[in-house]
C-alpha positions in Angstrom: 29.3 35.3 30.5 28.8 36.9 27.1 28.4 33.5 25.5 25.6 32.5 27.9 23.6 35.6 27.2 23.9 35.1 23.4 22.8 31.4 23.8 19.7 32.3 25.8 18.8 35.0 23.3 19.2 32.5 20.4 17.0 29.9 22.1 14.3 32.5 22.7 14.3 33.5 19.1 14.2 29.8 18.0 11.2 29.2 20.2 9.3 32.0 18.5 10.0 30.9 14.9 8.7 27.3 15.1 5.0 27.6 15.7 2.4 24.9 15.0 0.6 25.4 11.8 -2.2 22.9 11.0 -2.8 24.3 7.5 0.8 23.7 6.7 0.5 20.1 7.7 -2.6 19.7 5.5 -0.8 21.4 2.5 2.2 19.1 2.9 -0.1 16.0 3.1 -1.8 17.2 -0.1 1.6 17.7 -1.8 2.7 14.2 -0.7 -0.5 12.7 -2.3 0.2 14.7 -5.5 3.8 13.4 -5.5 2.5 9.9 -5.1 0.2 10.2 -8.1 3.0 11.8 -10.2 5.4 9.1 -9.2 3.2 6.3 -10.4 2.5 8.2 -13.7 6.1 9.0 -14.2 7.4 5.5 -13.6 4.8 4.1 -16.0 5.6 6.6 -18.7 9.4 6.1 -18.4 8.8 2.3 -18.6 6.7 2.7 -21.7 9.2 4.9 -23.4 12.2 2.8 -22.5 10.5 -0.5 -23.3 9.2 0.7 -26.6 12.6 2.0 -27.6 14.4 -1.1 -26.4 11.9 -3.4 -28.3 12.3 -1.3 -31.5 16.1 -1.2 -31.2 16.2 -5.0 -30.6 14.1 -5.7 -33.6 16.2 -3.5 -35.9 19.5 -4.8 -34.5 18.5 -8.5 -35.0 16.5 -8.0 -38.2 18.9 -10.2 -40.2 18.2 -13.1 -37.8 14.4 -12.6 -37.7 11.7 -13.2 -40.3 11.3 -10.3 -42.7 7.9 -9.1 -41.5 7.1 -5.4 -41.7 5.1 -5.4 -38.5 7.8 -7.1 -36.4 9.5 -3.8 -35.2 6.1 -2.5 -34.1 5.2 -5.7 -32.3 8.6 -5.7 -30.5 8.2 -2.1 -29.5 4.7 -2.8 -28.2 5.8 -5.8 -26.3 8.8 -4.0 -24.8 6.6 -1.0 -23.9 4.0 -3.3 -22.3 6.5 -5.2 -20.3 8.6 -2.2 -19.0 5.5 0.0 -18.7 3.9 -2.5 -16.3 7.2 -2.9 -14.5 7.4 0.9 -14.1 3.8 1.0 -13.0 4.4 -1.5 -10.2 7.6 0.2 -9.2 5.9 3.6 -9.1 3.1 2.2 -7.0 5.5 0.7 -4.5 7.3 4.1 -4.1 4.1 6.0 -4.0 2.9 3.9 -1.1 5.7 5.4 1.0 4.5 9.0 0.1 0.9 8.1 0.9 1.9 6.6 4.2 3.8 9.8 5.1 0.8 11.8 4.3 -1.5 9.6 6.4 0.9 9.8 9.3 0.9 13.6 9.1 -2.9 13.7 8.9 -3.2 11.3 11.8 -1.0 13.5 13.9 -3.1 16.5 12.9 -6.3 14.7 13.9 -4.8 13.6 17.2 -3.9 17.2 17.9 -7.4 18.4 17.0 -9.0 15.8 19.1 -6.9 16.5 22.2 -6.8 20.3 21.9 -9.6 20.8 24.3 -8.6 18.1 26.9 -5.9 20.3 28.5 -8.3 23.2 29.1 -11.0 20.9 30.6 -8.5 19.2 33.0 -7.2 22.6 34.1 -10.7 23.8 35.0 -10.7 26.7 32.5 -14.0 25.7 31.0 -15.9 25.3 34.2 -19.0 27.4 34.2 
């Protein structure tokens, strides 16, 4: 018997703590959009850095087997940065799409709730004049 009373008290407390908050949904959707933007930017920057470093390191490592041109390490770094930067950009865009989709789903649910908020009152007859 003691367990049952505790369980009902707990479920009553839980019902009161989880209330609908439309502003929270909007804030979370905004945060998801910011995260999507930062994901694209971050992936592109990491790709640029890694590609540039890898190109530079490859040109220095294999300099004995390449023509002795002073611009070659810079060209290799630029080519590596371009290649991995674009790869990072496309990878970031693909991941950001998931964040944007989550934000749109949250906003869609919010809009559905706002559109249907008054329907329950109209059907119950509360708004009849």
